[in-house]
N, C-alpha and C positions, 0 to 999 in steps of 0.2 A: 429470471433469474434476481432473489434480492439483493443490492449492496452489501458487502464482505467489509468491515475495516479492524482495522488491525492497529492500536496504539500498544507506547511504548512508556503511557504516564498513565498513574488509576483512575486522577479523574477526564481525561479526555475517553481513555477508554465504556466509566458512567456515561455520560457526556455524550457522546457517540451512541452505546449504544441505545439510549432514551432520544434521541432522536430519527432511524435508525427504522424502532422499532413499532412509534409514531408516524412519521414519516409513510413507510412505507403500507402498514391499517386505514391510513388515505386515500393510496394507492387504493387495495387490496382487500380490504374488509370482511372476503370470508376464509384467505387464507390465513397459514397459520407457520413462521418463520420456524421450518426445521433445524437450524444448526444460527447461532445464536450473533445476529449482528456483528458484534464490535464484541472482540477481544483483545485480552492485553499477555500480549503474544512475547513480551520481557522486558525489565527493567532495564538492558546494560544495553548500550549499539550491538555486541555482539547476539550478548542474548534473545534484540526483538530481530534478528535479521538470520539466529535458525531458530525461533519458533515462530515465524514465517515464510519458511517453506513452506512443513503441511499446508496452510493456508494457501500458499498458491497452485503446487503440489496436487493439491487431495478432492476440491475443488472447485478446475474448470475454469480456472480468472481470467473470461473476455480485458479484461483490459484493467492492465494495475496504475495506480494513479502516484506515487510516492511522492511528496509534498511536507518538508520536514527539514532534521538537523544532519543530515546524511551525512557520513562520513565514509572511509572506504569499503564499511560490508558491502555502501550498496553492490560490488558488485557478485555479492553472494545474492544479493537481489533476481538486479538481473537476472543474473545467474539463470535462477531459479524458470523467471517472464518465458525467457528465450524460448528456456528447453516444454516451457510450457503450450514454446505458442504464439503467445499474448502477445499483447501491444504494454507500452511500454509511454508514460507520461514521466517526467520527474526532475524531477528543481529542492538544490535547498540551498546553504548561504557560507556553507562546509568548500573552502575552494580545491580539498580532496574529491570530493562530488566530483561538482563543475568539469573539474578535470577527467571523467570517470564517464562518468554522460557523455562526450561523445564518442565515446574511444568503443562503447559499449550499444546504445543505439543503431541499430540498422536503418531507421526512415531521422530521413530529415532535424535537426535539431536547430531552434530555432532559440534566437534568446535578445534579451536587447541591453547595449550596454548604456551607466550611465558615469557622465562622464560629470 
């Protein structure tokens, strides 16, 4: 199954689309992607989270790698990932998201503190 990238910024969505298509065709030159490899799901934090929910549910994503500037909307994304029984890996510089990750994730949360 090909990687699916969701983004909250248009420039990153276009870049991710080009990169994922190019890399996927290097790996599997005979197979054409049925779904867009990168999708712009929303421009604000909560619209991004709401737009990402169908991607998580409908595409049966086995691993959710959530990296970026997430806030409390990460609760919606982790709930969707847990319901679809997929693994979650997440990181954010936002303190709200950092407080939510250990509460929402069932697996061990690893990190390093820099002083």
